[in-house]
PDB file of the backbone (N, CA, C, O) and the ligand in Angstrom, with CONECT records:
HET     ZN  A 101       1
ATOM      1  N   VAL A   1     -56.616 127.582  80.917  1.00  0.00           N
ATOM      2  CA  VAL A   1     -56.296 127.749  79.499  1.00  0.00           C
ATOM      3  C   VAL A   1     -54.776 127.803  79.328  1.00  0.00           C
ATOM      4  O   VAL A   1     -54.079 128.499  80.066  1.00  0.00           O
ATOM      5  N   LEU A   2     -54.282 127.061  78.349  1.00  0.00           N
ATOM      6  CA  LEU A   2     -52.852 127.040  78.093  1.00  0.00           C
ATOM      7  C   LEU A   2     -52.434 128.282  77.306  1.00  0.00           C
ATOM      8  O   LEU A   2     -53.158 128.756  76.430  1.00  0.00           O
ATOM      9  N   THR A   3     -51.272 128.785  77.633  1.00  0.00           N
ATOM     10  CA  THR A   3     -50.708 129.868  76.836  1.00  0.00           C
ATOM     11  C   THR A   3     -49.829 129.264  75.737  1.00  0.00           C
ATOM     12  O   THR A   3     -49.470 128.088  75.787  1.00  0.00           O
ATOM     13  N   CYS A   4     -49.494 130.086  74.755  1.00  0.00           N
ATOM     14  CA  CYS A   4     -48.627 129.623  73.669  1.00  0.00           C
ATOM     15  C   CYS A   4     -47.290 129.155  74.226  1.00  0.00           C
ATOM     16  O   CYS A   4     -46.711 128.190  73.725  1.00  0.00           O
ATOM     17  N   ARG A   5     -46.802 129.822  75.244  1.00  0.00           N
ATOM     18  CA  ARG A   5     -45.520 129.449  75.833  1.00  0.00           C
ATOM     19  C   ARG A   5     -45.605 128.035  76.429  1.00  0.00           C
ATOM     20  O   ARG A   5     -44.703 127.220  76.234  1.00  0.00           O
ATOM     21  N   GLU A   6     -46.686 127.755  77.150  1.00  0.00           N
ATOM     22  CA  GLU A   6     -46.843 126.422  77.739  1.00  0.00           C
ATOM     23  C   GLU A   6     -46.944 125.351  76.663  1.00  0.00           C
ATOM     24  O   GLU A   6     -46.401 124.255  76.801  1.00  0.00           O
ATOM     25  N   VAL A   7     -47.647 125.691  75.591  1.00  0.00           N
ATOM     26  CA  VAL A   7     -47.787 124.728  74.497  1.00  0.00           C
ATOM     27  C   VAL A   7     -46.430 124.406  73.888  1.00  0.00           C
ATOM     28  O   VAL A   7     -46.112 123.237  73.666  1.00  0.00           O
ATOM     29  N   THR A   8     -45.629 125.430  73.618  1.00  0.00           N
ATOM     30  CA  THR A   8     -44.333 125.166  72.995  1.00  0.00           C
ATOM     31  C   THR A   8     -43.407 124.433  73.967  1.00  0.00           C
ATOM     32  O   THR A   8     -42.606 123.596  73.552  1.00  0.00           O
ATOM     33  N   GLU A   9     -43.518 124.748  75.257  1.00  0.00           N
ATOM     34  CA  GLU A   9     -42.657 124.077  76.234  1.00  0.00           C
ATOM     35  C   GLU A   9     -43.029 122.605  76.412  1.00  0.00           C
ATOM     36  O   GLU A   9     -42.166 121.770  76.685  1.00  0.00           O
ATOM     37  N   ARG A  10     -44.291 122.298  76.260  1.00  0.00           N
ATOM     38  CA  ARG A  10     -44.753 120.941  76.534  1.00  0.00           C
ATOM     39  C   ARG A  10     -45.063 120.144  75.274  1.00  0.00           C
ATOM     40  O   ARG A  10     -45.594 119.036  75.344  1.00  0.00           O
ATOM     41  N   ALA A  11     -44.728 120.713  74.128  1.00  0.00           N
ATOM     42  CA  ALA A  11     -45.093 120.059  72.867  1.00  0.00           C
ATOM     43  C   ALA A  11     -44.515 118.651  72.760  1.00  0.00           C
ATOM     44  O   ALA A  11     -45.181 117.746  72.259  1.00  0.00           O
ATOM     45  N   SER A  12     -43.276 118.459  73.228  1.00  0.00           N
ATOM     46  CA  SER A  12     -42.675 117.131  73.073  1.00  0.00           C
ATOM     47  C   SER A  12     -43.347 116.119  74.013  1.00  0.00           C
ATOM     48  O   SER A  12     -43.490 114.946  73.668  1.00  0.00           O
ATOM     49  N   GLU A  13     -43.754 116.577  75.193  1.00  0.00           N
ATOM     50  CA  GLU A  13     -44.494 115.683  76.095  1.00  0.00           C
ATOM     51  C   GLU A  13     -45.838 115.297  75.476  1.00  0.00           C
ATOM     52  O   GLU A  13     -46.276 114.150  75.557  1.00  0.00           O
ATOM     53  N   TYR A  14     -46.475 116.288  74.859  1.00  0.00           N
ATOM     54  CA  TYR A  14     -47.746 116.028  74.206  1.00  0.00           C
ATOM     55  C   TYR A  14     -47.573 114.982  73.105  1.00  0.00           C
ATOM     56  O   TYR A  14     -48.359 114.040  73.002  1.00  0.00           O
ATOM     57  N   LEU A  15     -46.542 115.159  72.291  1.00  0.00           N
ATOM     58  CA  LEU A  15     -46.322 114.245  71.170  1.00  0.00           C
ATOM     59  C   LEU A  15     -45.925 112.853  71.666  1.00  0.00           C
ATOM     60  O   LEU A  15     -46.211 111.850  71.012  1.00  0.00           O
ATOM     61  N   ASP A  16     -45.272 112.799  72.813  1.00  0.00           N
ATOM     62  CA  ASP A  16     -44.890 111.500  73.379  1.00  0.00           C
ATOM     63  C   ASP A  16     -46.035 110.829  74.120  1.00  0.00           C
ATOM     64  O   ASP A  16     -45.920 109.675  74.532  1.00  0.00           O
ATOM     65  N   GLY A  17     -47.142 111.549  74.291  1.00  0.00           N
ATOM     66  CA  GLY A  17     -48.267 110.989  75.020  1.00  0.00           C
ATOM     67  C   GLY A  17     -48.053 110.988  76.526  1.00  0.00           C
ATOM     68  O   GLY A  17     -48.667 110.198  77.244  1.00  0.00           O
ATOM     69  N   ASP A  18     -47.178 111.879  77.009  1.00  0.00           N
ATOM     70  CA  ASP A  18     -46.861 111.899  78.441  1.00  0.00           C
ATOM     71  C   ASP A  18     -47.795 112.794  79.259  1.00  0.00           C
ATOM     72  O   ASP A  18     -47.694 112.831  80.485  1.00  0.00           O
ATOM     73  N   LEU A  19     -48.684 113.500  78.606  1.00  0.00           N
ATOM     74  CA  LEU A  19     -49.541 114.415  79.352  1.00  0.00           C
ATOM     75  C   LEU A  19     -50.803 113.697  79.822  1.00  0.00           C
ATOM     76  O   LEU A  19     -51.338 112.847  79.110  1.00  0.00           O
ATOM     77  N   PRO A  20     -51.277 114.037  81.019  1.00  0.00           N
ATOM     78  CA  PRO A  20     -52.548 113.473  81.488  1.00  0.00           C
ATOM     79  C   PRO A  20     -53.711 113.958  80.624  1.00  0.00           C
ATOM     80  O   PRO A  20     -53.595 114.947  79.900  1.00  0.00           O
ATOM     81  N   PHE A  21     -54.821 113.252  80.714  1.00  0.00           N
ATOM     82  CA  PHE A  21     -55.950 113.496  79.825  1.00  0.00           C
ATOM     83  C   PHE A  21     -56.390 114.965  79.775  1.00  0.00           C
ATOM     84  O   PHE A  21     -56.575 115.527  78.696  1.00  0.00           O
ATOM     85  N   GLY A  22     -56.554 115.572  80.942  1.00  0.00           N
ATOM     86  CA  GLY A  22     -57.031 116.956  80.998  1.00  0.00           C
ATOM     87  C   GLY A  22     -56.105 117.913  80.266  1.00  0.00           C
ATOM     88  O   GLY A  22     -56.553 118.829  79.578  1.00  0.00           O
ATOM     89  N   ARG A  23     -54.816 117.690  80.424  1.00  0.00           N
ATOM     90  CA  ARG A  23     -53.818 118.523  79.751  1.00  0.00           C
ATOM     91  C   ARG A  23     -53.851 118.330  78.239  1.00  0.00           C
ATOM     92  O   ARG A  23     -53.765 119.284  77.465  1.00  0.00           O
ATOM     93  N   ARG A  24     -53.980 117.062  77.844  1.00  0.00           N
ATOM     94  CA  ARG A  24     -54.058 116.774  76.403  1.00  0.00           C
ATOM     95  C   ARG A  24     -55.238 117.487  75.778  1.00  0.00           C
ATOM     96  O   ARG A  24     -55.151 118.028  74.676  1.00  0.00           O
ATOM     97  N   LEU A  25     -56.352 117.477  76.511  1.00  0.00           N
ATOM     98  CA  LEU A  25     -57.562 118.122  76.018  1.00  0.00           C
ATOM     99  C   LEU A  25     -57.333 119.625  75.857  1.00  0.00           C
ATOM    100  O   LEU A  25     -57.678 120.212  74.832  1.00  0.00           O
ATOM    101  N   ALA A  26     -56.748 120.233  76.882  1.00  0.00           N
ATOM    102  CA  ALA A  26     -56.454 121.665  76.823  1.00  0.00           C
ATOM    103  C   ALA A  26     -55.504 121.958  75.663  1.00  0.00           C
ATOM    104  O   ALA A  26     -55.639 122.961  74.962  1.00  0.00           O
ATOM    105  N   PHE A  27     -54.551 121.064  75.483  1.00  0.00           N
ATOM    106  CA  PHE A  27     -53.585 121.187  74.399  1.00  0.00           C
ATOM    107  C   PHE A  27     -54.293 121.183  73.042  1.00  0.00           C
ATOM    108  O   PHE A  27     -54.056 122.040  72.191  1.00  0.00           O
ATOM    109  N   ARG A  28     -55.169 120.191  72.871  1.00  0.00           N
ATOM    110  CA  ARG A  28     -55.873 120.066  71.585  1.00  0.00           C
ATOM    111  C   ARG A  28     -56.759 121.276  71.323  1.00  0.00           C
ATOM    112  O   ARG A  28     -56.857 121.756  70.193  1.00  0.00           O
ATOM    113  N   LEU A  29     -57.399 121.760  72.374  1.00  0.00           N
ATOM    114  CA  LEU A  29     -58.249 122.941  72.220  1.00  0.00           C
ATOM    115  C   LEU A  29     -57.409 124.141  71.782  1.00  0.00           C
ATOM    116  O   LEU A  29     -57.803 124.906  70.902  1.00  0.00           O
ATOM    117  N   HIS A  30     -56.249 124.287  72.410  1.00  0.00           N
ATOM    118  CA  HIS A  30     -55.382 125.401  72.035  1.00  0.00           C
ATOM    119  C   HIS A  30     -54.946 125.258  70.573  1.00  0.00           C
ATOM    120  O   HIS A  30     -54.942 126.231  69.820  1.00  0.00           O
ATOM    121  N   LEU A  31     -54.583 124.044  70.188  1.00  0.00           N
ATOM    122  CA  LEU A  31     -54.116 123.838  68.809  1.00  0.00           C
ATOM    123  C   LEU A  31     -55.230 124.120  67.800  1.00  0.00           C
ATOM    124  O   LEU A  31     -54.971 124.587  66.690  1.00  0.00           O
ATOM    125  N   MET A  32     -56.466 123.833  68.195  1.00  0.00           N
ATOM    126  CA  MET A  32     -57.589 124.098  67.286  1.00  0.00           C
ATOM    127  C   MET A  32     -57.737 125.597  67.031  1.00  0.00           C
ATOM    128  O   MET A  32     -58.120 126.028  65.943  1.00  0.00           O
ATOM    129  N   MET A  33     -57.420 126.380  68.072  1.00  0.00           N
ATOM    130  CA  MET A  33     -57.643 127.820  67.973  1.00  0.00           C
ATOM    131  C   MET A  33     -56.400 128.582  67.518  1.00  0.00           C
ATOM    132  O   MET A  33     -56.501 129.718  67.054  1.00  0.00           O
ATOM    133  N   CYS A  34     -55.243 127.966  67.648  1.00  0.00           N
ATOM    134  CA  CYS A  34     -54.007 128.720  67.455  1.00  0.00           C
ATOM    135  C   CYS A  34     -53.185 128.124  66.312  1.00  0.00           C
ATOM    136  O   CYS A  34     -52.570 127.066  66.452  1.00  0.00           O
ATOM    137  N   ARG A  35     -53.189 128.814  65.206  1.00  0.00           N
ATOM    138  CA  ARG A  35     -52.490 128.364  64.013  1.00  0.00           C
ATOM    139  C   ARG A  35     -50.985 128.271  64.275  1.00  0.00           C
ATOM    140  O   ARG A  35     -50.298 127.380  63.776  1.00  0.00           O
ATOM    141  N   HIS A  36     -50.510 129.203  65.058  1.00  0.00           N
ATOM    142  CA  HIS A  36     -49.084 129.284  65.341  1.00  0.00           C
ATOM    143  C   HIS A  36     -48.572 128.031  66.048  1.00  0.00           C
ATOM    144  O   HIS A  36     -47.566 127.448  65.647  1.00  0.00           O
ATOM    145  N   CYS A  37     -49.270 127.631  67.093  1.00  0.00           N
ATOM    146  CA  CYS A  37     -48.847 126.462  67.858  1.00  0.00           C
ATOM    147  C   CYS A  37     -49.064 125.191  67.052  1.00  0.00           C
ATOM    148  O   CYS A  37     -48.312 124.226  67.187  1.00  0.00           O
ATOM    149  N   ARG A  38     -50.095 125.193  66.214  1.00  0.00           N
ATOM    150  CA  ARG A  38     -50.352 124.026  65.368  1.00  0.00           C
ATOM    151  C   ARG A  38     -49.146 123.796  64.462  1.00  0.00           C
ATOM    152  O   ARG A  38     -48.696 122.665  64.279  1.00  0.00           O
ATOM    153  N   ARG A  39     -48.640 124.871  63.909  1.00  0.00           N
ATOM    154  CA  ARG A  39     -47.483 124.772  63.023  1.00  0.00           C
ATOM    155  C   ARG A  39     -46.254 124.307  63.799  1.00  0.00           C
ATOM    156  O   ARG A  39     -45.469 123.487  63.322  1.00  0.00           O
ATOM    157  N   TYR A  40     -46.107 124.847  65.002  1.00  0.00           N
ATOM    158  CA  TYR A  40     -44.963 124.462  65.831  1.00  0.00           C
ATOM    159  C   TYR A  40     -45.003 122.965  66.132  1.00  0.00           C
ATOM    160  O   TYR A  40     -43.997 122.269  65.997  1.00  0.00           O
ATOM    161  N   VAL A  41     -46.184 122.476  66.543  1.00  0.00           N
ATOM    162  CA  VAL A  41     -46.311 121.058  66.904  1.00  0.00           C
ATOM    163  C   VAL A  41     -46.110 120.178  65.669  1.00  0.00           C
ATOM    164  O   VAL A  41     -45.500 119.113  65.760  1.00  0.00           O
ATOM    165  N   ASP A  42     -46.618 120.614  64.523  1.00  0.00           N
ATOM    166  CA  ASP A  42     -46.391 119.871  63.274  1.00  0.00           C
ATOM    167  C   ASP A  42     -44.894 119.749  62.981  1.00  0.00           C
ATOM    168  O   ASP A  42     -44.402 118.676  62.629  1.00  0.00           O
ATOM    169  N   GLN A  43     -44.195 120.847  63.130  1.00  0.00           N
ATOM    170  CA  GLN A  43     -42.759 120.845  62.835  1.00  0.00           C
ATOM    171  C   GLN A  43     -41.998 119.996  63.828  1.00  0.00           C
ATOM    172  O   GLN A  43     -41.057 119.288  63.469  1.00  0.00           O
ATOM    173  N   LEU A  44     -42.415 120.076  65.087  1.00  0.00           N
ATOM    174  CA  LEU A  44     -41.748 119.279  66.109  1.00  0.00           C
ATOM    175  C   LEU A  44     -41.984 117.790  65.862  1.00  0.00           C
ATOM    176  O   LEU A  44     -41.082 116.969  66.023  1.00  0.00           O
ATOM    177  N   ALA A  45     -43.217 117.458  65.467  1.00  0.00           N
ATOM    178  CA  ALA A  45     -43.513 116.056  65.168  1.00  0.00           C
ATOM    179  C   ALA A  45     -42.621 115.556  64.042  1.00  0.00           C
ATOM    180  O   ALA A  45     -42.137 114.424  64.082  1.00  0.00           O
ATOM    181  N   GLY A  46     -42.405 116.401  63.035  1.00  0.00           N
ATOM    182  CA  GLY A  46     -41.525 116.037  61.933  1.00  0.00           C
ATOM    183  C   GLY A  46     -40.092 115.845  62.405  1.00  0.00           C
ATOM    184  O   GLY A  46     -39.396 114.932  61.960  1.00  0.00           O
ATOM    185  N   THR A  47     -39.661 116.714  63.310  1.00  0.00           N
ATOM    186  CA  THR A  47     -38.299 116.620  63.829  1.00  0.00           C
ATOM    187  C   THR A  47     -38.122 115.351  64.652  1.00  0.00           C
ATOM    188  O   THR A  47     -37.100 114.674  64.548  1.00  0.00           O
ATOM    189  N   ILE A  48     -39.117 115.033  65.465  1.00  0.00           N
ATOM    190  CA  ILE A  48     -39.045 113.825  66.296  1.00  0.00           C
ATOM    191  C   ILE A  48     -38.999 112.585  65.410  1.00  0.00           C
ATOM    192  O   ILE A  48     -38.251 111.648  65.687  1.00  0.00           O
ATOM    193  N   ALA A  49     -39.797 112.579  64.350  1.00  0.00           N
ATOM    194  CA  ALA A  49     -39.772 111.450  63.417  1.00  0.00           C
ATOM    195  C   ALA A  49     -38.377 111.297  62.816  1.00  0.00           C
ATOM    196  O   ALA A  49     -37.877 110.188  62.631  1.00  0.00           O
ATOM    197  N   LEU A  50     -37.762 112.447  62.516  1.00  0.00           N
ATOM    198  CA  LEU A  50     -36.408 112.454  61.956  1.00  0.00           C
ATOM    199  C   LEU A  50     -35.409 111.868  62.952  1.00  0.00           C
ATOM    200  O   LEU A  50     -34.546 111.068  62.590  1.00  0.00           O
ATOM    201  N   VAL A  51     -35.543 112.283  64.215  1.00  0.00           N
ATOM    202  CA  VAL A  51     -34.643 111.794  65.265  1.00  0.00           C
ATOM    203  C   VAL A  51     -34.789 110.278  65.409  1.00  0.00           C
ATOM    204  O   VAL A  51     -33.798 109.556  65.515  1.00  0.00           O
ATOM    205  N   ARG A  52     -36.032 109.810  65.413  1.00  0.00           N
ATOM    206  CA  ARG A  52     -36.262 108.372  65.594  1.00  0.00           C
ATOM    207  C   ARG A  52     -35.718 107.590  64.407  1.00  0.00           C
ATOM    208  O   ARG A  52     -35.113 106.532  64.579  1.00  0.00           O
ATOM    209  N   ALA A  53     -35.934 108.114  63.199  1.00  0.00           N
ATOM    210  CA  ALA A  53     -35.420 107.446  62.010  1.00  0.00           C
ATOM    211  C   ALA A  53     -33.897 107.396  62.060  1.00  0.00           C
ATOM    212  O   ALA A  53     -33.286 106.385  61.714  1.00  0.00           O
ATOM    213  N   ALA A  54     -33.297 108.495  62.491  1.00  0.00           N
ATOM    214  CA  ALA A  54     -31.836 108.559  62.571  1.00  0.00           C
ATOM    215  C   ALA A  54     -31.314 107.596  63.637  1.00  0.00           C
ATOM    216  O   ALA A  54     -30.258 106.985  63.477  1.00  0.00           O
ATOM    217  N   GLY A  55     -32.073 107.472  64.725  1.00  0.00           N
ATOM    218  CA  GLY A  55     -31.647 106.601  65.809  1.00  0.00           C
ATOM    219  C   GLY A  55     -31.637 105.137  65.413  1.00  0.00           C
ATOM    220  O   GLY A  55     -30.874 104.342  65.962  1.00  0.00           O
ATOM    221  N   ARG A  56     -32.488 104.781  64.456  1.00  0.00           N
ATOM    222  CA  ARG A  56     -32.544 103.389  64.019  1.00  0.00           C
ATOM    223  C   ARG A  56     -31.381 103.036  63.104  1.00  0.00           C
ATOM    224  O   ARG A  56     -30.952 101.884  63.035  1.00  0.00           O
ATOM    225  N   GLN A  57     -30.882 104.043  62.407  1.00  0.00           N
ATOM    226  CA  GLN A  57     -29.763 103.800  61.504  1.00  0.00           C
ATOM    227  C   GLN A  57     -28.449 104.005  62.246  1.00  0.00           C
ATOM    228  O   GLN A  57     -28.403 104.652  63.293  1.00  0.00           O
ATOM    229  N   ALA A  58     -27.393 103.448  61.691  1.00  0.00           N
ATOM    230  CA  ALA A  58     -26.079 103.769  62.235  1.00  0.00           C
ATOM    231  C   ALA A  58     -25.870 105.265  62.063  1.00  0.00           C
ATOM    232  O   ALA A  58     -26.174 105.816  61.005  1.00  0.00           O
ATOM    233  N   THR A  59     -25.362 105.917  63.076  1.00  0.00           N
ATOM    234  CA  THR A  59     -25.269 107.372  63.022  1.00  0.00           C
ATOM    235  C   THR A  59     -24.091 107.822  62.165  1.00  0.00           C
ATOM    236  O   THR A  59     -22.956 107.372  62.326  1.00  0.00           O
ATOM    237  N   ASP A  60     -24.412 108.723  61.256  1.00  0.00           N
ATOM    238  CA  ASP A  60     -23.305 109.396  60.585  1.00  0.00           C
ATOM    239  C   ASP A  60     -23.104 110.713  61.325  1.00  0.00           C
ATOM    240  O   ASP A  60     -24.058 111.252  61.888  1.00  0.00           O
ATOM    241  N   PRO A  61     -21.904 111.231  61.335  1.00  0.00           N
ATOM    242  CA  PRO A  61     -21.559 112.344  62.229  1.00  0.00           C
ATOM    243  C   PRO A  61     -22.375 113.615  61.991  1.00  0.00           C
ATOM    244  O   PRO A  61     -22.554 114.416  62.909  1.00  0.00           O
ATOM    245  N   GLY A  62     -22.869 113.803  60.775  1.00  0.00           N
ATOM    246  CA  GLY A  62     -23.599 115.031  60.504  1.00  0.00           C
ATOM    247  C   GLY A  62     -25.053 114.990  60.948  1.00  0.00           C
ATOM    248  O   GLY A  62     -25.708 116.030  61.022  1.00  0.00           O
ATOM    249  N   THR A  63     -25.561 113.804  61.244  1.00  0.00           N
ATOM    250  CA  THR A  63     -26.993 113.669  61.514  1.00  0.00           C
ATOM    251  C   THR A  63     -27.437 114.470  62.730  1.00  0.00           C
ATOM    252  O   THR A  63     -28.429 115.197  62.672  1.00  0.00           O
ATOM    253  N   ALA A  64     -26.712 114.339  63.816  1.00  0.00           N
ATOM    254  CA  ALA A  64     -27.098 115.058  65.039  1.00  0.00           C
ATOM    255  C   ALA A  64     -27.100 116.561  64.797  1.00  0.00           C
ATOM    256  O   ALA A  64     -27.995 117.272  65.254  1.00  0.00           O
ATOM    257  N   ASP A  65     -26.100 117.035  64.081  1.00  0.00           N
ATOM    258  CA  ASP A  65     -26.032 118.461  63.782  1.00  0.00           C
ATOM    259  C   ASP A  65     -27.238 118.926  62.973  1.00  0.00           C
ATOM    260  O   ASP A  65     -27.813 119.982  63.235  1.00  0.00           O
ATOM    261  N   ARG A  66     -27.609 118.110  61.980  1.00  0.00           N
ATOM    262  CA  ARG A  66     -28.746 118.490  61.149  1.00  0.00           C
ATOM    263  C   ARG A  66     -30.026 118.531  61.975  1.00  0.00           C
ATOM    264  O   ARG A  66     -30.862 119.416  61.791  1.00  0.00           O
ATOM    265  N   ILE A  67     -30.178 117.576  62.882  1.00  0.00           N
ATOM    266  CA  ILE A  67     -31.381 117.532  63.711  1.00  0.00           C
ATOM    267  C   ILE A  67     -31.453 118.762  64.610  1.00  0.00           C
ATOM    268  O   ILE A  67     -32.499 119.401  64.727  1.00  0.00           O
ATOM    269  N   VAL A  68     -30.329 119.082  65.241  1.00  0.00           N
ATOM    270  CA  VAL A  68     -30.293 120.251  66.124  1.00  0.00           C
ATOM    271  C   VAL A  68     -30.612 121.512  65.330  1.00  0.00           C
ATOM    272  O   VAL A  68     -31.369 122.367  65.790  1.00  0.00           O
ATOM    273  N   THR A  69     -30.039 121.623  64.147  1.00  0.00           N
ATOM    274  CA  THR A  69     -30.301 122.793  63.312  1.00  0.00           C
ATOM    275  C   THR A  69     -31.774 122.881  62.942  1.00  0.00           C
ATOM    276  O   THR A  69     -32.369 123.957  62.998  1.00  0.00           O
ATOM    277  N   ALA A  70     -32.363 121.751  62.566  1.00  0.00           N
ATOM    278  CA  ALA A  70     -33.771 121.743  62.183  1.00  0.00           C
ATOM    279  C   ALA A  70     -34.651 122.131  63.365  1.00  0.00           C
ATOM    280  O   ALA A  70     -35.625 122.867  63.208  1.00  0.00           O
ATOM    281  N   LEU A  71     -34.304 121.635  64.539  1.00  0.00           N
ATOM    282  CA  LEU A  71     -35.081 121.928  65.739  1.00  0.00           C
ATOM    283  C   LEU A  71     -34.992 123.404  66.084  1.00  0.00           C
ATOM    284  O   LEU A  71     -35.998 124.036  66.404  1.00  0.00           O
ATOM    285  N   GLU A  72     -33.800 123.943  66.019  1.00  0.00           N
ATOM    286  CA  GLU A  72     -33.623 125.357  66.337  1.00  0.00           C
ATOM    287  C   GLU A  72     -34.367 126.236  65.344  1.00  0.00           C
ATOM    288  O   GLU A  72     -34.975 127.237  65.721  1.00  0.00           O
ATOM    289  N   ARG A  73     -34.314 125.853  64.067  1.00  0.00           N
ATOM    290  CA  ARG A  73     -35.000 126.636  63.052  1.00  0.00           C
ATOM    291  C   ARG A  73     -36.498 126.614  63.305  1.00  0.00           C
ATOM    292  O   ARG A  73     -37.152 127.654  63.226  1.00  0.00           O
ATOM    293  N   SER A  74     -37.055 125.441  63.609  1.00  0.00           N
ATOM    294  CA  SER A  74     -38.492 125.349  63.802  1.00  0.00           C
ATOM    295  C   SER A  74     -38.920 126.136  65.037  1.00  0.00           C
ATOM    296  O   SER A  74     -39.990 126.746  65.042  1.00  0.00           O
ATOM    297  N   ARG A  75     -38.103 126.127  66.071  1.00  0.00           N
ATOM    298  CA  ARG A  75     -38.415 126.930  67.261  1.00  0.00           C
ATOM    299  C   ARG A  75     -38.411 128.409  66.926  1.00  0.00           C
ATOM    300  O   ARG A  75     -39.298 129.150  67.350  1.00  0.00           O
ATOM    301  N   ALA A  76     -37.422 128.839  66.171  1.00  0.00           N
ATOM    302  CA  ALA A  76     -37.309 130.258  65.849  1.00  0.00           C
ATOM    303  C   ALA A  76     -38.496 130.705  64.993  1.00  0.00           C
ATOM    304  O   ALA A  76     -39.050 131.784  65.201  1.00  0.00           O
ATOM    305  N   GLU A  77     -38.880 129.859  64.025  1.00  0.00           N
ATOM    306  CA  GLU A  77     -39.971 130.225  63.123  1.00  0.00           C
ATOM    307  C   GLU A  77     -41.310 130.233  63.837  1.00  0.00           C
ATOM    308  O   GLU A  77     -42.184 131.043  63.528  1.00  0.00           O
ATOM    309  N   ALA A  78     -41.466 129.331  64.793  1.00  0.00           N
ATOM    310  CA  ALA A  78     -42.777 129.139  65.405  1.00  0.00           C
ATOM    311  C   ALA A  78     -42.982 130.004  66.634  1.00  0.00           C
ATOM    312  O   ALA A  78     -44.048 129.959  67.248  1.00  0.00           O
ATOM    313  N   ARG A  79     -41.993 130.780  66.999  1.00  0.00           N
ATOM    314  CA  ARG A  79     -42.140 131.606  68.197  1.00  0.00           C
ATOM    315  C   ARG A  79     -43.331 132.550  68.035  1.00  0.00           C
ATOM    316  O   ARG A  79     -43.435 133.270  67.043  1.00  0.00           O
ATOM    317  N   PRO A  80     -44.232 132.536  69.027  1.00  0.00           N
ATOM    318  CA  PRO A  80     -45.416 133.416  68.927  1.00  0.00           C
ATOM    319  C   PRO A  80     -45.012 134.867  68.779  1.00  0.00           C
ATOM    320  O   PRO A  80     -44.084 135.334  69.439  1.00  0.00           O
ATOM    321  N   SER A  81     -45.717 135.586  67.903  1.00  0.00           N
ATOM    322  CA  SER A  81     -45.319 136.955  67.630  1.00  0.00           C
ATOM    323  C   SER A  81     -45.965 137.937  68.596  1.00  0.00           C
ATOM    324  O   SER A  81     -45.434 139.024  68.824  1.00  0.00           O
ATOM    325  N   GLU A  82     -47.110 137.563  69.168  1.00  0.00           N
ATOM    326  CA  GLU A  82     -47.749 138.497  70.103  1.00  0.00           C
ATOM    327  C   GLU A  82     -47.033 138.475  71.450  1.00  0.00           C
ATOM    328  O   GLU A  82     -47.424 139.194  72.369  1.00  0.00           O
TER     329      GLU A  82
HETATM  330 ZN    ZN A 101     -50.708 129.153  70.695  1.00  0.00          ZN2+
END
C-alpha cells in the first residue's frame, strides 16, 4: 500500500506514465481513497500542463518564476495533515 508521502513523491512519474502497471494500480487505488492526494495530483497535472504550454512558447522571463511559485504553493497546500 502506498503512503501519502510516496504518492506525492511519485506524482510526476505517475502523470508522465513512467510507473509500471502494478504501481499505477496502487496509485489509482490510493487516489480513490485519499482526497488529499487526489487534490495534489490534480494540481500537479495543472502545473505540468502550464510548464508544457510555456515550453512551447518563447519564454518570457517571468514564466519560470510563476511556475515555480505555483508548484511550491500546490505542494504546501497539498501536504498531508496527518
Ligand atoms: Zn494520500
